[in-house]
C-alpha positions, 0 to 999 in steps of 0.5 A: 566640119561640126561646130559646137553650139555654146549653151545659152546662159542661164538666167536667174529665176526671179519673180514677175518683173514689176512694170516700169513706172508702177509703185507699191501700195506703201510707196503711194501713201503720202508722207504727211499720213505717216508724219502727222499721227507720229507728230501727234503722239510725240506732242502728247508724249513730250507735254507731260515731261515739259510740264514736270520741267516747268514746275521743277525750274520755275520759281515757287508761286509762278504761273508762267508757261516759260521757266524763266527766270530759272531756278534750281531751289527745288532741286536743292530742297529735295536733295538736302532738306527732303533727304533725296540724296540718301534715298538715291543712294538707297535706290542704287543699292537696291537696284543694283543688287537686284540686278546682280542677283536676278541675272545670276540665278536666272542665268543658272535656271535658264540654262537648266531649262534650255539644256536639260530634260527632266521630269515635271519640266513643263509643269515648272515652266507653267508655274513660272508663267502662272506666277506672272498673274500673281499681284505683288500686293498678295505676296506681302503678308507671307513675305512680311512674316518670313522676313519678321521671323528672319529679323530682316524687317526695316532692312534693305536686304528684305527689299532686295530679296523680294525684288529678286523673287518677283523678277525671277520667273520672267527672267528665267523664261527670257534667258531660257529662250535666249540660250536655246538660240545658241546651237549645242554643237558650240558647247560639244565642240569645246567639250571635245577640246577638253573643256568641261561644262562650266568652262564650255559655258563660260568661254562659248556661250556666255559672250553670246548671251550679252543682249539677253543678260542686259535685257534681263538685268536692265528690266530688274533694275528699272522695276526695283528702281520704281517699285513702291510697295515692297520699300513702303511695307518692309522699310520703316526707318526714314534713312532706309527709304528709297526714292518712290517712297521719298516722292510720297512724302512730298504729298500730304492730305492738305497740300502738294509741293508741286515744285519739289514733287516735280524735281524729285520726279526728275531726279528719279527719272534721269538715271533710268533715261541715261541707262536706257540711252546707252543699252537700247540696241542690246535691250531690244535685241535681247527681248526679241531673241529671248521671245522667239523660242522656248 
């Protein structure tokens, strides 16, 4: 009688096994070698913020290192007497409008760069990259002349257009790189089902671009919120000023109101910190994905 011998089970091929009891190089690093530099960095990062809070919350003339007794007089002063409530509204309007315009135009331009081949495409991409080396101060004279001819000086629209134009090159490059990560076969399948190009983009591609759109929009919003130069040059009426220009009015040649300046800085920083706290996950994903390809 012939008996069949069952074949021995195949073993999974893997790399060389690590001897028992051995540790990798990074496992042997003591924890304090990691935590100590991080603690020092965190200390140097938080001290300026604590110093701002200290000047904003302690009474005027106090030299205490602890904000006690605590007062909110500086916040009331900058919000009412220094018109920071109006500056805040203007900054929100400029930031949101710049966010919307930059995102919409960059979405259209980024899609064209990612999906279409046309003459001088590489030259256009090179021009977008080179435009990032041009400082904003160099654009002040031509922009001022253009807005003067259009009767847009002392209008928030001039600042919104200038901020949008300044943000578009980088935003288009990021959106283009993110769209390239979406397989064209998804759009082609939608075309087969009867969608046109715009419908396929809206139904299939646009939902996948949420991290990239959040990254581009937040970058445009923060830049418009913090930018000082365009608002200073194009807006002369105090009722049209934004928060960065308002902070500059708290400093004079002879003296500086440190309490009011610190309170105004907190008013300017808190909204941005809150926004980034909610969108940080999509922000990191969007910037990393948009920078991989393209």
